C-alpha positions, 0 to 999 in steps of 0.5 A, spaced: 745 495 271 748 489 272 744 484 275 745 482 282 749 476 284 746 470 286 748 466 293 750 459 292 745 455 295 746 450 301 747 443 300 748 440 307 741 436 307 740 429 305 733 429 302 729 433 297 722 433 295 720 436 288 713 437 287 711 441 280 705 441 275 707 436 270 712 432 267 718 436 264 717 442 269 723 439 272 727 438 266 726 445 264 732 448 268 732 443 274 734 437 272 741 438 272 741 441 279 738 434 281 743 430 277 748 434 282 745 432 288 744 425 287 751 425 285 753 427 292 749 421 294 742 425 296 736 422 296 731 426 291 724 424 290 719 427 284 711 428 285 708 430 279 701 433 281 698 432 274 700 427 268 701 433 263 695 429 259 693 435 256 700 438 253 700 434 247 695 438 242 695 432 237 694 427 242 688 425 246 689 425 253 688 418 254 693 416 250 698 422 252 697 420 260 701 414 260 706 416 254 708 422 258 708 418 265 713 414 262 717 419 259 718 423 265 720 416 269 726 415 264 728 422 265 728 422 272 732 415 272 737 419 267 738 424 273 739 419 279 731 420 281 728 413 282 722 414 285 716 419 281 709 419 283 703 421 279 698 424 283 693 425 278 689 431 278 687 434 271 692 438 267 690 445 265 685 446 271 688 445 277 686 450 282 690 453 288 686 452 295 685 448 301 684 440 297 691 442 293 694 444 300 692 438 303 694 432 297 701 436 297 702 437 305 701 429 305 706 427 300 711 432 305 709 428 311 710 421 307 717 423 304 720 427 310 724 432 306 729 437 308 728 441 302 722 442 298 723 444 290 717 447 286 717 451 280 715 458 279 709 461 282 709 467 280 705 471 274 710 471 269 717 468 268 719 475 267 717 481 262 712 479 256 713 471 259 706 469 262 706 464 266 701 458 266 696 457 271 697 450 273 704 452 275 702 458 279 697 454 283 702 448 284 708 453 286 703 457 291 700 450 294 707 448 295 709 453 299 703 453 304 703 445 304 711 445 306 709 449 313 702 445 313 705 439 314 708 441 321 702 443 324 698 436 326 692 441 327 692 442 319 689 436 316 689 432 322 685 426 318 692 425 315 695 425 322 690 421 326 691 415 320 698 415 322 701 420 318 705 424 323 707 432 322 713 433 318 716 440 321 723 438 318 722 443 312 728 448 312 727 451 305 723 451 299 726 453 293 722 456 287 726 454 280 725 459 274 722 465 278 723 471 276 726 474 282 731 469 284 736 469 290 740 463 289 743 459 285 746 452 284 752 450 279 751 445 274 756 446 270 759 439 271 752 436 270 749 440 264 750 435 259 745 430 263 740 435 264 739 436 257 739 428 256 733 428 261 730 434 258 731 430 251 728 424 254 721 428 253 721 426 246 714 426 244 713 432 248 718 436 245 715 434 238 708 436 240 712 443 241 715 443 235 722 443 238 728 439 235 734 437 240 738 444 237 732 448 240 732 444 247 739 445 248 739 452 246 734 453 251 737 451 257 744 453 255 741 461 255 738 460 262 744 456 265 749 461 262 744 467 265 744 463 272 752 462 271 754 469 270 750 471 276 753 465 281 760 466 278 760 459 275 759 457 267 752 454 268 747 455 274 740 454 275 737 460 279 732 459 285 728 463 289 729 461 297 724 461 302 726 460 308 721 456 313 726 454 319 733 457 320 739 453 321 739 453 329 732 451 328 733 444 324 
């Protein structure tokens, strides 16, 4: 059975906020899409819930944290993202709950995006591909917090402090979901996406990956998305609609 075709995402927006668990999460498939949007003149901001300090086995967290933050900042600049914020939650032990929703809702209220982007919140990436707990917790919290941000009576202390509610999030886009509905044509920006991933040099070395393996991974996933969109390369996403267009 052939896979279901994917629909192109809407691109009639100006501001997007990407909230993911770790440095490198956007680069494993989403960075090429970001490069496409920044070339269109859109404003994209990155928020990292952790600094990925537990991600390199050979490097203690206190040494890994500044290294991974620096690599993420350079990686983001490659695709045209000038702002990367690090929330400083502990890598590897992020828990879904009210407090995580609170800190993410605050970011949504501060940046006031029309689209919020995160990584797969489901238990797996596909058959035999178990997801990581931080991804699950952050992805779930992002979906909830994007809606929380519009309700002045949820986390009202933020509103009382002058951070007004924001109900302008139209959609949440979930990268690397095993249940994609849409995709973004990344044919023209694929190489920039590769460069963005390669900027995580210390992390890739820690994984035991060379440039060829990183490129092959991105090519495989991007070709798969492209086949379903009808392009050479594409990033597939699951779209969660929070507001219909006539409500925006």
